[in-house]
Each structure stands twice: as C-alpha cells, then as structure tokens.
PyMOL Python script that loads the backbone (N, CA, C, O; Angstrom):
from pymol import cmd

cmd.read_pdbstr("""\
ATOM      1  N   MET A   1     -73.377 108.468 -39.830  1.00  0.00           N
ATOM      2  CA  MET A   1     -72.033 108.429 -39.838  1.00  0.00           C
ATOM      3  C   MET A   1     -71.589 107.750 -38.020  1.00  0.00           C
ATOM      4  O   MET A   1     -70.714 106.914 -37.793  1.00  0.00           O
ATOM      5  N   ARG A   2     -72.394 108.350 -37.084  1.00  0.00           N
ATOM      6  CA  ARG A   2     -72.174 107.630 -36.363  1.00  0.00           C
ATOM      7  C   ARG A   2     -72.578 106.655 -35.654  1.00  0.00           C
ATOM      8  O   ARG A   2     -72.475 106.631 -34.427  1.00  0.00           O
ATOM      9  N   THR A   3     -73.098 105.713 -36.376  1.00  0.00           N
ATOM     10  CA  THR A   3     -73.674 104.348 -36.528  1.00  0.00           C
ATOM     11  C   THR A   3     -71.945 103.549 -37.062  1.00  0.00           C
ATOM     12  O   THR A   3     -71.157 102.674 -36.702  1.00  0.00           O
ATOM     13  N   TYR A   4     -72.044 104.096 -37.622  1.00  0.00           N
ATOM     14  CA  TYR A   4     -70.660 103.268 -38.598  1.00  0.00           C
ATOM     15  C   TYR A   4     -69.402 103.612 -37.696  1.00  0.00           C
ATOM     16  O   TYR A   4     -68.395 102.916 -37.570  1.00  0.00           O
ATOM     17  N   LEU A   5     -69.665 104.802 -37.110  1.00  0.00           N
ATOM     18  CA  LEU A   5     -67.989 105.204 -35.595  1.00  0.00           C
ATOM     19  C   LEU A   5     -68.814 103.971 -34.551  1.00  0.00           C
ATOM     20  O   LEU A   5     -68.354 102.865 -34.266  1.00  0.00           O
ATOM     21  N   LEU A   6     -69.859 104.425 -34.204  1.00  0.00           N
ATOM     22  CA  LEU A   6     -70.021 102.872 -33.189  1.00  0.00           C
ATOM     23  C   LEU A   6     -69.722 101.780 -33.318  1.00  0.00           C
ATOM     24  O   LEU A   6     -68.982 101.209 -32.519  1.00  0.00           O
ATOM     25  N   ASP A   7     -70.231 101.218 -34.368  1.00  0.00           N
ATOM     26  CA  ASP A   7     -70.403 100.209 -34.770  1.00  0.00           C
ATOM     27  C   ASP A   7     -68.545  99.269 -35.090  1.00  0.00           C
ATOM     28  O   ASP A   7     -68.159  98.102 -35.018  1.00  0.00           O
ATOM     29  N   LEU A   8     -67.869 100.658 -35.455  1.00  0.00           N
ATOM     30  CA  LEU A   8     -66.182 100.540 -35.479  1.00  0.00           C
ATOM     31  C   LEU A   8     -65.719 100.354 -34.419  1.00  0.00           C
ATOM     32  O   LEU A   8     -64.935  99.405 -34.447  1.00  0.00           O
ATOM     33  N   ALA A   9     -65.829 100.848 -33.378  1.00  0.00           N
ATOM     34  CA  ALA A   9     -65.570 100.778 -32.328  1.00  0.00           C
ATOM     35  C   ALA A   9     -65.887  99.640 -31.471  1.00  0.00           C
ATOM     36  O   ALA A   9     -65.113  98.839 -30.946  1.00  0.00           O
ATOM     37  N   TYR A  10     -67.464  99.725 -31.407  1.00  0.00           N
ATOM     38  CA  TYR A  10     -67.494  98.165 -31.112  1.00  0.00           C
ATOM     39  C   TYR A  10     -66.869  96.765 -31.554  1.00  0.00           C
ATOM     40  O   TYR A  10     -66.657  95.829 -30.783  1.00  0.00           O
ATOM     41  N   SER A  11     -66.621  96.777 -32.864  1.00  0.00           N
ATOM     42  CA  SER A  11     -65.392  95.678 -33.950  1.00  0.00           C
ATOM     43  C   SER A  11     -64.035  95.564 -33.220  1.00  0.00           C
ATOM     44  O   SER A  11     -63.421  94.511 -33.050  1.00  0.00           O
ATOM     45  N   VAL A  12     -63.517  97.225 -32.669  1.00  0.00           N
ATOM     46  CA  VAL A  12     -62.170  97.231 -32.326  1.00  0.00           C
ATOM     47  C   VAL A  12     -62.057  96.897 -31.323  1.00  0.00           C
ATOM     48  O   VAL A  12     -60.986  96.424 -30.943  1.00  0.00           O
ATOM     49  N   GLY A  13     -63.012  97.004 -30.600  1.00  0.00           N
ATOM     50  CA  GLY A  13     -62.776  96.971 -28.929  1.00  0.00           C
ATOM     51  C   GLY A  13     -62.959  94.840 -28.621  1.00  0.00           C
ATOM     52  O   GLY A  13     -62.188  93.978 -28.199  1.00  0.00           O
ATOM     53  N   GLY A  14     -64.504  94.842 -29.164  1.00  0.00           N
ATOM     54  CA  GLY A  14     -64.470  93.446 -28.530  1.00  0.00           C
ATOM     55  C   GLY A  14     -63.333  92.482 -29.732  1.00  0.00           C
ATOM     56  O   GLY A  14     -63.312  91.281 -29.460  1.00  0.00           O
ATOM     57  N   ALA A  15     -62.500  92.865 -30.882  1.00  0.00           N
ATOM     58  CA  ALA A  15     -61.606  92.475 -31.510  1.00  0.00           C
ATOM     59  C   ALA A  15     -60.464  92.304 -29.854  1.00  0.00           C
ATOM     60  O   ALA A  15     -60.381  91.148 -29.438  1.00  0.00           O
ATOM     61  N   PHE A  16     -59.906  93.089 -29.268  1.00  0.00           N
ATOM     62  CA  PHE A  16     -59.008  93.618 -28.993  1.00  0.00           C
ATOM     63  C   PHE A  16     -59.048  92.839 -27.275  1.00  0.00           C
ATOM     64  O   PHE A  16     -58.091  92.648 -26.525  1.00  0.00           O
ATOM     65  N   ALA A  17     -60.658  92.483 -27.027  1.00  0.00           N
ATOM     66  CA  ALA A  17     -60.932  92.424 -25.689  1.00  0.00           C
ATOM     67  C   ALA A  17     -60.720  90.762 -25.927  1.00  0.00           C
ATOM     68  O   ALA A  17     -59.976  90.110 -25.194  1.00  0.00           O
ATOM     69  N   LEU A  18     -61.379  90.240 -26.911  1.00  0.00           N
ATOM     70  CA  LEU A  18     -61.761  88.694 -26.917  1.00  0.00           C
ATOM     71  C   LEU A  18     -60.222  88.064 -27.216  1.00  0.00           C
ATOM     72  O   LEU A  18     -60.069  86.844 -27.165  1.00  0.00           O
ATOM     73  N   THR A  19     -59.439  88.682 -27.435  1.00  0.00           N
ATOM     74  CA  THR A  19     -57.633  88.560 -28.608  1.00  0.00           C
ATOM     75  C   THR A  19     -57.269  87.832 -26.309  1.00  0.00           C
ATOM     76  O   THR A  19     -56.997  86.814 -25.672  1.00  0.00           O
ATOM     77  N   LEU A  20     -57.627  89.638 -26.068  1.00  0.00           N
ATOM     78  CA  LEU A  20     -56.758  89.208 -24.663  1.00  0.00           C
ATOM     79  C   LEU A  20     -57.456  88.872 -23.323  1.00  0.00           C
ATOM     80  O   LEU A  20     -57.213  89.254 -22.178  1.00  0.00           O
ATOM     81  N   ALA A  21     -58.445  87.997 -23.845  1.00  0.00           N
ATOM     82  CA  ALA A  21     -59.389  87.449 -22.461  1.00  0.00           C
ATOM     83  C   ALA A  21     -58.413  86.151 -23.181  1.00  0.00           C
ATOM     84  O   ALA A  21     -57.677  85.557 -22.393  1.00  0.00           O
ATOM     85  N   GLY A  22     -58.398  85.687 -24.722  1.00  0.00           N
ATOM     86  CA  GLY A  22     -58.375  84.059 -24.870  1.00  0.00           C
ATOM     87  C   GLY A  22     -57.269  83.916 -24.579  1.00  0.00           C
ATOM     88  O   GLY A  22     -57.007  82.918 -23.907  1.00  0.00           O
ATOM     89  N   LEU A  23     -55.909  85.057 -25.045  1.00  0.00           N
ATOM     90  CA  LEU A  23     -54.869  84.031 -24.218  1.00  0.00           C
ATOM     91  C   LEU A  23     -54.823  84.550 -23.132  1.00  0.00           C
ATOM     92  O   LEU A  23     -54.844  85.668 -23.646  1.00  0.00           O
ATOM     93  N   ALA A  24     -54.770  84.818 -21.854  1.00  0.00           N
ATOM     94  CA  ALA A  24     -55.373  84.456 -21.244  1.00  0.00           C
ATOM     95  C   ALA A  24     -55.705  83.647 -20.365  1.00  0.00           C
ATOM     96  O   ALA A  24     -55.169  83.420 -19.281  1.00  0.00           O
ATOM     97  N   ALA A  25     -56.809  83.101 -20.939  1.00  0.00           N
ATOM     98  CA  ALA A  25     -57.369  81.865 -20.989  1.00  0.00           C
ATOM     99  C   ALA A  25     -56.494  80.403 -21.026  1.00  0.00           C
ATOM    100  O   ALA A  25     -56.858  79.471 -20.309  1.00  0.00           O
ATOM    101  N   ALA A  26     -55.396  80.291 -21.857  1.00  0.00           N
ATOM    102  CA  ALA A  26     -54.149  80.604 -22.833  1.00  0.00           C
ATOM    103  C   ALA A  26     -53.562  79.878 -21.743  1.00  0.00           C
ATOM    104  O   ALA A  26     -53.262  78.684 -21.727  1.00  0.00           O
ATOM    105  N   ALA A  27     -53.432  80.732 -20.831  1.00  0.00           N
ATOM    106  CA  ALA A  27     -52.064  80.206 -20.142  1.00  0.00           C
ATOM    107  C   ALA A  27     -52.932  79.589 -18.236  1.00  0.00           C
ATOM    108  O   ALA A  27     -53.784  79.847 -17.385  1.00  0.00           O
ATOM    109  N   GLU A  28     -51.783  78.625 -18.662  1.00  0.00           N
ATOM    110  CA  GLU A  28     -52.086  78.004 -17.343  1.00  0.00           C
ATOM    111  C   GLU A  28     -51.279  78.134 -16.158  1.00  0.00           C
ATOM    112  O   GLU A  28     -50.219  78.706 -16.413  1.00  0.00           O
ATOM    113  N   PRO A  29     -51.395  77.840 -15.087  1.00  0.00           N
ATOM    114  CA  PRO A  29     -52.029  78.522 -14.318  1.00  0.00           C
ATOM    115  C   PRO A  29     -52.159  80.110 -14.647  1.00  0.00           C
ATOM    116  O   PRO A  29     -51.132  80.692 -14.996  1.00  0.00           O
ATOM    117  N   PHE A  30     -53.341  80.814 -14.556  1.00  0.00           N
ATOM    118  CA  PHE A  30     -53.002  82.149 -15.467  1.00  0.00           C
ATOM    119  C   PHE A  30     -52.496  83.059 -13.590  1.00  0.00           C
ATOM    120  O   PHE A  30     -53.244  83.032 -12.613  1.00  0.00           O
ATOM    121  N   ASP A  31     -51.732  83.432 -13.608  1.00  0.00           N
ATOM    122  CA  ASP A  31     -50.828  84.618 -12.807  1.00  0.00           C
ATOM    123  C   ASP A  31     -50.807  86.011 -13.306  1.00  0.00           C
ATOM    124  O   ASP A  31     -50.311  86.407 -14.361  1.00  0.00           O
ATOM    125  N   LEU A  32     -51.615  86.921 -12.099  1.00  0.00           N
ATOM    126  CA  LEU A  32     -51.828  88.209 -12.838  1.00  0.00           C
ATOM    127  C   LEU A  32     -49.893  89.208 -13.092  1.00  0.00           C
ATOM    128  O   LEU A  32     -49.266  89.824 -13.954  1.00  0.00           O
ATOM    129  N   LEU A  33     -49.747  88.706 -11.563  1.00  0.00           N
ATOM    130  CA  LEU A  33     -48.068  89.098 -11.924  1.00  0.00           C
ATOM    131  C   LEU A  33     -47.046  89.110 -12.777  1.00  0.00           C
ATOM    132  O   LEU A  33     -46.350  89.989 -13.284  1.00  0.00           O
ATOM    133  N   ALA A  34     -47.128  87.397 -12.853  1.00  0.00           N
ATOM    134  CA  ALA A  34     -46.217  86.710 -13.918  1.00  0.00           C
ATOM    135  C   ALA A  34     -47.029  86.355 -15.152  1.00  0.00           C
ATOM    136  O   ALA A  34     -46.691  85.319 -15.724  1.00  0.00           O
ATOM    137  N   PHE A  35     -48.086  87.075 -15.677  1.00  0.00           N
ATOM    138  CA  PHE A  35     -48.556  86.847 -16.982  1.00  0.00           C
ATOM    139  C   PHE A  35     -47.782  88.007 -17.912  1.00  0.00           C
ATOM    140  O   PHE A  35     -47.895  89.196 -17.614  1.00  0.00           O
ATOM    141  N   ASP A  36     -46.985  87.568 -19.065  1.00  0.00           N
ATOM    142  CA  ASP A  36     -46.611  88.421 -19.980  1.00  0.00           C
ATOM    143  C   ASP A  36     -47.509  89.310 -20.910  1.00  0.00           C
ATOM    144  O   ASP A  36     -48.182  88.962 -21.880  1.00  0.00           O
ATOM    145  N   TRP A  37     -47.324  90.657 -20.306  1.00  0.00           N
ATOM    146  CA  TRP A  37     -48.545  91.229 -20.585  1.00  0.00           C
ATOM    147  C   TRP A  37     -47.890  92.326 -21.496  1.00  0.00           C
ATOM    148  O   TRP A  37     -48.483  93.366 -21.208  1.00  0.00           O
ATOM    149  N   GLY A  38     -47.225  92.514 -22.177  1.00  0.00           N
ATOM    150  CA  GLY A  38     -46.321  92.815 -23.205  1.00  0.00           C
ATOM    151  C   GLY A  38     -46.861  92.289 -24.369  1.00  0.00           C
ATOM    152  O   GLY A  38     -47.692  92.881 -25.056  1.00  0.00           O
ATOM    153  N   THR A  39     -46.190  90.663 -24.720  1.00  0.00           N
ATOM    154  CA  THR A  39     -46.490  90.273 -25.765  1.00  0.00           C
ATOM    155  C   THR A  39     -48.220  90.062 -25.656  1.00  0.00           C
ATOM    156  O   THR A  39     -48.801  89.199 -26.314  1.00  0.00           O
ATOM    157  N   SER A  40     -48.606  90.578 -25.139  1.00  0.00           N
ATOM    158  CA  SER A  40     -50.155  90.324 -24.930  1.00  0.00           C
ATOM    159  C   SER A  40     -51.406  90.627 -25.652  1.00  0.00           C
ATOM    160  O   SER A  40     -52.281  90.135 -26.364  1.00  0.00           O
ATOM    161  N   LEU A  41     -50.886  92.038 -24.901  1.00  0.00           N
ATOM    162  CA  LEU A  41     -51.088  93.648 -25.086  1.00  0.00           C
ATOM    163  C   LEU A  41     -50.815  93.910 -26.758  1.00  0.00           C
ATOM    164  O   LEU A  41     -51.656  94.375 -27.526  1.00  0.00           O
ATOM    165  N   THR A  42     -49.343  93.469 -27.144  1.00  0.00           N
ATOM    166  CA  THR A  42     -49.284  93.367 -28.605  1.00  0.00           C
ATOM    167  C   THR A  42     -50.420  92.913 -29.234  1.00  0.00           C
ATOM    168  O   THR A  42     -51.558  93.358 -29.388  1.00  0.00           O
ATOM    169  N   VAL A  43     -49.803  91.870 -29.574  1.00  0.00           N
ATOM    170  CA  VAL A  43     -51.396  90.628 -30.479  1.00  0.00           C
ATOM    171  C   VAL A  43     -52.141  90.815 -30.127  1.00  0.00           C
ATOM    172  O   VAL A  43     -52.657  89.705 -30.262  1.00  0.00           O
ATOM    173  N   SER A  44     -53.148  91.606 -29.488  1.00  0.00           N
ATOM    174  CA  SER A  44     -54.322  92.156 -28.535  1.00  0.00           C
ATOM    175  C   SER A  44     -54.595  93.182 -29.932  1.00  0.00           C
ATOM    176  O   SER A  44     -55.558  93.279 -30.692  1.00  0.00           O
ATOM    177  N   GLY A  45     -53.176  93.931 -29.864  1.00  0.00           N
ATOM    178  CA  GLY A  45     -53.308  95.054 -30.451  1.00  0.00           C
ATOM    179  C   GLY A  45     -53.318  94.908 -31.855  1.00  0.00           C
ATOM    180  O   GLY A  45     -53.987  95.538 -32.675  1.00  0.00           O
ATOM    181  N   SER A  46     -52.439  93.940 -32.050  1.00  0.00           N
ATOM    182  CA  SER A  46     -52.397  93.948 -33.496  1.00  0.00           C
ATOM    183  C   SER A  46     -53.994  92.975 -34.255  1.00  0.00           C
ATOM    184  O   SER A  46     -54.506  92.909 -35.373  1.00  0.00           O
ATOM    185  N   ALA A  47     -54.171  92.612 -33.431  1.00  0.00           N
ATOM    186  CA  ALA A  47     -56.059  92.352 -33.994  1.00  0.00           C
ATOM    187  C   ALA A  47     -56.814  93.519 -34.230  1.00  0.00           C
ATOM    188  O   ALA A  47     -57.422  93.976 -35.198  1.00  0.00           O
ATOM    189  N   ALA A  48     -56.596  93.881 -33.032  1.00  0.00           N
ATOM    190  CA  ALA A  48     -57.604  95.293 -32.808  1.00  0.00           C
ATOM    191  C   ALA A  48     -57.438  95.749 -34.279  1.00  0.00           C
ATOM    192  O   ALA A  48     -58.486  95.784 -34.924  1.00  0.00           O
ATOM    193  N   THR A  49     -56.185  96.141 -34.984  1.00  0.00           N
ATOM    194  CA  THR A  49     -56.160  97.462 -35.895  1.00  0.00           C
ATOM    195  C   THR A  49     -55.905  96.596 -36.986  1.00  0.00           C
ATOM    196  O   THR A  49     -55.110  97.154 -37.743  1.00  0.00           O
ATOM    197  N   LEU A  50     -56.320  95.179 -37.506  1.00  0.00           N
ATOM    198  CA  LEU A  50     -56.500  94.515 -38.469  1.00  0.00           C
ATOM    199  C   LEU A  50     -58.120  94.365 -37.957  1.00  0.00           C
ATOM    200  O   LEU A  50     -58.527  93.983 -39.054  1.00  0.00           O
ATOM    201  N   ALA A  51     -58.874  94.374 -37.441  1.00  0.00           N
ATOM    202  CA  ALA A  51     -60.237  94.878 -36.823  1.00  0.00           C
ATOM    203  C   ALA A  51     -60.417  96.244 -37.460  1.00  0.00           C
ATOM    204  O   ALA A  51     -61.220  96.357 -38.386  1.00  0.00           O
ATOM    205  N   LEU A  52     -59.674  97.364 -36.996  1.00  0.00           N
ATOM    206  CA  LEU A  52     -60.408  99.197 -37.699  1.00  0.00           C
ATOM    207  C   LEU A  52     -59.809  98.867 -39.389  1.00  0.00           C
ATOM    208  O   LEU A  52     -60.687  98.257 -40.000  1.00  0.00           O
ATOM    209  N   LEU A  53     -58.608  99.109 -40.223  1.00  0.00           N
ATOM    210  CA  LEU A  53     -57.953  98.065 -40.647  1.00  0.00           C
ATOM    211  C   LEU A  53     -59.701  97.568 -41.830  1.00  0.00           C
ATOM    212  O   LEU A  53     -60.255  98.352 -42.601  1.00  0.00           O
ATOM    213  N   HIS A  54     -60.017  96.490 -41.630  1.00  0.00           N
ATOM    214  CA  HIS A  54     -61.219  95.514 -41.812  1.00  0.00           C
ATOM    215  C   HIS A  54     -62.510  96.894 -41.766  1.00  0.00           C
ATOM    216  O   HIS A  54     -63.125  96.972 -42.829  1.00  0.00           O
ATOM    217  N   GLY A  55     -62.870  97.759 -40.856  1.00  0.00           N
ATOM    218  CA  GLY A  55     -63.633  98.389 -40.553  1.00  0.00           C
ATOM    219  C   GLY A  55     -63.935  99.243 -41.777  1.00  0.00           C
ATOM    220  O   GLY A  55     -64.919  99.239 -42.516  1.00  0.00           O
ATOM    221  N   VAL A  56     -62.412 100.247 -41.796  1.00  0.00           N
ATOM    222  CA  VAL A  56     -62.232 101.023 -42.798  1.00  0.00           C
ATOM    223  C   VAL A  56     -62.680 100.558 -44.181  1.00  0.00           C
ATOM    224  O   VAL A  56     -63.714 101.069 -44.612  1.00  0.00           O
ATOM    225  N   ALA A  57     -62.080  99.710 -44.893  1.00  0.00           N
ATOM    226  CA  ALA A  57     -61.810  99.170 -45.402  1.00  0.00           C
ATOM    227  C   ALA A  57     -63.953  99.103 -46.227  1.00  0.00           C
ATOM    228  O   ALA A  57     -64.228  99.567 -47.334  1.00  0.00           O
ATOM    229  N   ALA A  58     -64.832  98.544 -45.439  1.00  0.00           N
ATOM    230  CA  ALA A  58     -66.180  97.902 -45.450  1.00  0.00           C
ATOM    231  C   ALA A  58     -66.732  99.088 -45.878  1.00  0.00           C
ATOM    232  O   ALA A  58     -67.496  99.077 -46.842  1.00  0.00           O
ATOM    233  N   ARG A  59     -66.312 100.665 -44.994  1.00  0.00           N
ATOM    234  CA  ARG A  59     -66.854 101.659 -45.099  1.00  0.00           C
ATOM    235  C   ARG A  59     -67.449 101.758 -46.551  1.00  0.00           C
ATOM    236  O   ARG A  59     -68.652 101.906 -46.763  1.00  0.00           O
ATOM    237  N   PHE A  60     -66.331 101.648 -47.690  1.00  0.00           N
ATOM    238  CA  PHE A  60     -65.978 101.819 -48.910  1.00  0.00           C
ATOM    239  C   PHE A  60     -67.385 100.733 -49.727  1.00  0.00           C
ATOM    240  O   PHE A  60     -67.667 100.881 -50.916  1.00  0.00           O
ATOM    241  N   GLN A  61     -68.028  99.820 -48.924  1.00  0.00           N
ATOM    242  CA  GLN A  61     -68.614  98.963 -49.411  1.00  0.00           C
ATOM    243  C   GLN A  61     -69.433  98.419 -48.766  1.00  0.00           C
ATOM    244  O   GLN A  61     -69.254  97.790 -47.724  1.00  0.00           O
ATOM    245  N   GLY A  62     -70.757  98.680 -49.525  1.00  0.00           N
ATOM    246  CA  GLY A  62     -72.145  97.932 -49.026  1.00  0.00           C
ATOM    247  C   GLY A  62     -72.465  99.330 -48.635  1.00  0.00           C
ATOM    248  O   GLY A  62     -72.086 100.396 -49.120  1.00  0.00           O
ATOM    249  N   ASP A  63     -73.506  98.978 -47.325  1.00  0.00           N
ATOM    250  CA  ASP A  63     -74.352  99.654 -46.299  1.00  0.00           C
ATOM    251  C   ASP A  63     -73.077 100.472 -45.355  1.00  0.00           C
ATOM    252  O   ASP A  63     -72.379  99.806 -44.591  1.00  0.00           O
ATOM    253  N   LYS A  64     -72.870 102.022 -45.514  1.00  0.00           N
ATOM    254  CA  LYS A  64     -72.517 102.787 -45.385  1.00  0.00           C
ATOM    255  C   LYS A  64     -72.320 103.271 -43.764  1.00  0.00           C
ATOM    256  O   LYS A  64     -71.636 103.997 -43.043  1.00  0.00           O
ATOM    257  N   ASP A  65     -73.207 102.512 -43.755  1.00  0.00           N
ATOM    258  CA  ASP A  65     -73.479 102.707 -41.848  1.00  0.00           C
ATOM    259  C   ASP A  65     -73.320 101.003 -40.542  1.00  0.00           C
ATOM    260  O   ASP A  65     -73.690 100.704 -39.407  1.00  0.00           O
ATOM    261  N   ARG A  66     -72.590 100.407 -41.615  1.00  0.00           N
ATOM    262  CA  ARG A  66     -71.888  99.557 -40.942  1.00  0.00           C
ATOM    263  C   ARG A  66     -70.668  99.491 -41.292  1.00  0.00           C
ATOM    264  O   ARG A  66     -70.235  99.994 -42.329  1.00  0.00           O
ATOM    265  N   ALA A  67     -69.883  98.764 -40.327  1.00  0.00           N
ATOM    266  CA  ALA A  67     -68.487  98.292 -40.447  1.00  0.00           C
ATOM    267  C   ALA A  67     -67.848  97.198 -40.732  1.00  0.00           C
ATOM    268  O   ALA A  67     -66.663  96.956 -40.506  1.00  0.00           O
ATOM    269  N   ARG A  68     -68.575  96.579 -41.196  1.00  0.00           N
ATOM    270  CA  ARG A  68     -68.534  95.148 -41.523  1.00  0.00           C
ATOM    271  C   ARG A  68     -69.115  95.011 -43.598  1.00  0.00           C
ATOM    272  O   ARG A  68     -69.971  95.789 -44.020  1.00  0.00           O
ATOM    273  N   PHE A  69     -68.659  94.269 -44.254  1.00  0.00           N
ATOM    274  CA  PHE A  69     -68.894  94.234 -45.789  1.00  0.00           C
ATOM    275  C   PHE A  69     -70.104  93.488 -45.730  1.00  0.00           C
ATOM    276  O   PHE A  69     -70.483  92.409 -45.276  1.00  0.00           O
ATOM    277  N   THR A  70     -70.527  94.366 -46.296  1.00  0.00           N
ATOM    278  CA  THR A  70     -72.246  94.161 -46.458  1.00  0.00           C
ATOM    279  C   THR A  70     -73.180  94.212 -47.963  1.00  0.00           C
ATOM    280  O   THR A  70     -72.841  95.114 -48.730  1.00  0.00           O
ATOM    281  N   GLY A  71     -73.903  93.640 -48.252  1.00  0.00           N
ATOM    282  CA  GLY A  71     -74.380  93.761 -49.547  1.00  0.00           C
ATOM    283  C   GLY A  71     -74.796  95.594 -49.662  1.00  0.00           C
ATOM    284  O   GLY A  71     -74.056  96.338 -49.018  1.00  0.00           O
ATOM    285  N   PRO A  72     -75.964  96.246 -50.479  1.00  0.00           N
ATOM    286  CA  PRO A  72     -76.019  97.324 -50.379  1.00  0.00           C
ATOM    287  C   PRO A  72     -77.787  97.297 -49.193  1.00  0.00           C
ATOM    288  O   PRO A  72     -78.707  96.546 -48.870  1.00  0.00           O
ATOM    289  N   LYS A  73     -77.363  98.441 -49.024  1.00  0.00           N
ATOM    290  CA  LYS A  73     -78.543  98.683 -48.201  1.00  0.00           C
ATOM    291  C   LYS A  73     -79.738  98.725 -48.925  1.00  0.00           C
ATOM    292  O   LYS A  73     -79.990  99.620 -49.732  1.00  0.00           O
ATOM    293  N   GLN A  74     -80.776  97.427 -48.568  1.00  0.00           N
ATOM    294  CA  GLN A  74     -82.169  98.211 -49.101  1.00  0.00           C
ATOM    295  C   GLN A  74     -83.331  98.888 -48.582  1.00  0.00           C
ATOM    296  O   GLN A  74     -84.172  99.351 -49.354  1.00  0.00           O
TER     297      GLN A  74
END
""", "prot")
cmd.dss("prot")
cmd.show_as("cartoon", "prot")
cmd.util.cbc("prot")
cmd.orient("prot")
C-alpha cells in the first residue's frame, strides 16, 4: 500500500507541477506579479485531480502497487 501511495503522490504532484510550469512558460514574458495565478492554479489543480482519479481507478486493475494501468503483476 505504501508503494501505491508514493506512486500516486508522485503522479499527482508531477501533473500539477508540469501543468503549472507549462502555463508559466507559455506566458511571454513571464512576470511574477502580473501572472494570472488564479487561473493557472485552477487548471493545474484540475490536471492533478484527473491524475488522482486515474490513479484510484488503476488501483483496481493490474498491479496493485502501481498507480498506473498495467498488466497483472508477474
């Protein structure tokens, strides 16, 4: 169970961070004070929520120690 939770946290955190970084990189030029943080955090949170739902659904199929859809554990 611990392995699954670590994998899930890694997946959700990665989705959030990569989405936020992508939105920040798309803002040209990036200005910390003028950046639309509210919208960016909402979009990043939505991506993290989808990653969480994906990980929870994957728990019931394939390898129980992974938060991804995989084949059965060998």
